[in-house]
N, C-alpha and C positions, 0 to 999 in steps of 0.2 A: 845497464848503468844505474847506479843508485843516485837519486836526486836529493832526497831528504828523508829523515827518520819519521816524519809525520807525527811529531810529538804533541800530546795534549795532556796538560797537567803532569802527572807522574808516570805517564805511559808513553810508549813508542809504538810505531806502526799501527796507529789508530785509523781504521778504515771501515766503512760500512758499504756493503754492496747488496743489491737486490737479487732475487731469483731471476731467472730468464724471463724477459718480458718481450713485447713486440713494439718495434719502432717503425713508424710509417713516414714516407717522404716521397716527393716527386722531384727528381733531378731536373733543374732548369737547363736551358740551352748553353749557359755559360759554366755549368758545373763539370766536374771531372769525376763521375761516379765510379766507385770500385764495386758497387752493387747496383743492380737495376739498370734501366735504360732511360735516357732523356725523355721527359714528357709522360712517363708511365708511373703509376703508383707502385711503390715497392714496399713490402713489409719484410723485416728481418728480425731475427732474435737479437736481443740487446740486454745489457745489464746497466744499472745506474750505480755509480761509485761516488761516495761522499767521504770527505776527510776534513780535518781541522788543522790549521796552522796558525802561528802567531801572525798578528797584523804586520806584514812586511812586504811591501810592493815588489821589491827585488826578488825575494824568495818566491812569491806568487808567480811572477813572470818566468822565473827559472823553471818552476814546476810545470807551468803550461807549455813553454817553448821546448823544454828538453825531456819532460816526462809524459805529457799528454799528446802533443802533436805527433811525435815520431811513432807513437804506439797506437794511435787511433786509426781505424781503417778508412775513414772518409776525409775528404779534403777540408771540411769545415765542421769540427766537433763542437757541440754545444757545451759551453763552460759557464756555469752560473756561480757568482760569488756573492755571498751574503755575510753580514757581520752579526755575530751573536754575542750576547752578554755572558761572560763566564761566571758561574756560581759554583764554587766547590763546597762539597759537604764538610770537609775537614779543615778548611782554611776560611779566613774571613771572606765575606762577600766582596767581590771585586767589580768595580765599575769601569776599570781600565780595559781597553781592547786587548785581547790576547793574541 
């Protein structure tokens, strides 16, 4: 299911992802792990994905709820949201959130 075009400036489908890395965690007694066992350190191959969207809380919630949650293998994915200042090379400098 397509959730959003992930547009940034004049580009669509703008996504950055890392090479395979290692993620480590210990599932607690209240977790529902799909990998590893409760109380034991688990290390799994993982990638980090980053993308930019306009400042729009409804869009962000839609991407998290319908794009990330159903496709993430664990019951509690880490989602970090930061706000960046957009500065375009060919347009005037913008101080408005994108």
